[in-house]
N, C-alpha and C positions, 0 to 999 in steps of 0.2 A: 210347098211353101220354101222360102229362102231367106236367109239372114242377109241384111243389107249392112255392108261395112264400108268405112271410107278407106280408099287408097290414098297413097302418099300424096298424089296429085289433086286430091280433093274429090275425085270421082267416086261414085257409089258402085260397089261391085256386090253381087248376090252369090251366095253360097248356100248349097242345099242343106237343110237341117235334119237331124234325126227325127223319126216320127214322134209327135207329140210336143216338140220343142217349140216355143213360141217367144218371139221378141217384138216389141212393138217397133214399127217403122219410124214412129215419131222421135225415137231416141236419137237419131243422127242429126236432128234439128234442134236438140235439147242442150243448153249451155252446160248444165252440170255433167251430162254424159261425155261432152267433149273435153271439158275439164278434167274428167277422171281418166279419159284416154291419154291426155297429155301428160297427166300426173304419172300414169303407169309408165310411159316412155321415158320420163326424166328420172323417175325412181330406179328403173331397170339400169339405165346407164349409169347413175350414180353408184348404185350397188355393186355393179361390176368393177367399176373403177376403183372404188374404195375397199373393196374386198382385200386387196393386198396389204392394206394399213389396219385391217380389222376394225373399220370405223363404220357405224351407222350414220344416217343422216342426223339423227338426234344427237349422237355423241360429237359429230363434227360441228353442229351448231353450237352446242355448250362450249367447246373448245374455241370457237371463234369469238364468242362473247368474253370468255375469260382472257383470251389474248388481247383483245382491244380494251378491256377493263380490268387490268390486274387489280386484286384485292376487292372484286365485287363480291357482295355477300349472296350465299346461296339463296336466301329469301328474296333477293332481287333478280334472280336469274330466270325464274319460271315465266313471268308475265311476257317478256319480250318474245319468248319463244312459243308461247301458248302451251306451256307444259305444266300440268298440275304439280303442286309440291310433292305429293306422294310418289309421282313417277320420276321427278327430279332426283329424289334421293338415291334411287337405283343407278341413274346415270353418273351422278357424282361419285358414288362408291365404286363403280366400274372404272372411272378414270383415275380415282385415287389407288386402287388396287393395281392398276397397270403402271403406277408411277409416272403418269402424265400430268397430273395436278397435286398440289397439296393445299391444305388448309393452315392458314396463319392467323392467330388471334389479332383482332383489330385493336390498335391503341386506344381508340375512342370508346370502345365497348368490349371489354374482355370476354364477354359471353358470346360475341358474334365473331365469326372467322371470316376472312377473306380468301378467296380462291386464287391460286396463282399457278401459272405453268411451271413445271419443273424443267431442267435442262433437256431431259428425255421428251417432254412435251413439246419444248420449243423446236427440237429436231423433227419430230413427228409433224408439227404444224408446216415446217419449211417443206417437207416432202408432200404434205397434204395440199398445200397451195398449188403445187406443180400438177398434181392429179386433178385438182379442182379446175385449174386452167384448161386442162384437156376436156373435161366435162362441158365447160362453158363454150369451148370452141365447137364441140359436137353439137351442142344445142343451137349455135349460130348457123351450123351448116343445114339444120332443119328449116330455118327461117330464111328467105331470100336475101334479105338486106339488113343492115345495121338499123336503119330507120324502122323497118317492120319489128324487129327485135325490141327496140326501145318503145315502140307503140304498144306491143303486147305487155311488156313489163309495166308501162305506165297504166294501161287499162286493168290489169290484174290488181294493181296497187289501189286504183279507185274502187274497184269491186271489194276489196278487202276493207278499205277505210270507210266505205259507206258513204250517204250523202254528206254534203257540206253542212257542218254543224257550226259554222261561224255565226256571229251574232248578225241578225238581220236577214239571214238566208231563209 
């Protein structure tokens, strides 16, 4: 028995398995399986590149939102990232303890605090965007054309958003 895997060119190759190992050959035609393989590739490259900045994908995502929305309340940060509030607390604490963000009381509601990048956080973001550009360039090399890259991102966005929920649809 052999394990069928996808090669870079899309061809399927077979590798002998250890005795007793079983994998469904239907997996290579399964969208979820292919998405998982793509996710692994993207995560591996991201993690290798961002290791020099000691940033995970979750920390980087939080920093991007804070950079683009100075003063954003922590309570408003989780939903756009798909992160539960309990998990978000640890991420925010990590960024505060590293001196990358700070909390500032909001004038409109002294009980709430807005999140802001510190000077150190801004410097890290400048370096991070350069690393991120390298990551995106790498992903572009994996897909043959800009049109295919855009098509893939558009299709993934449609998959995430779900069916059209507009009136009359």
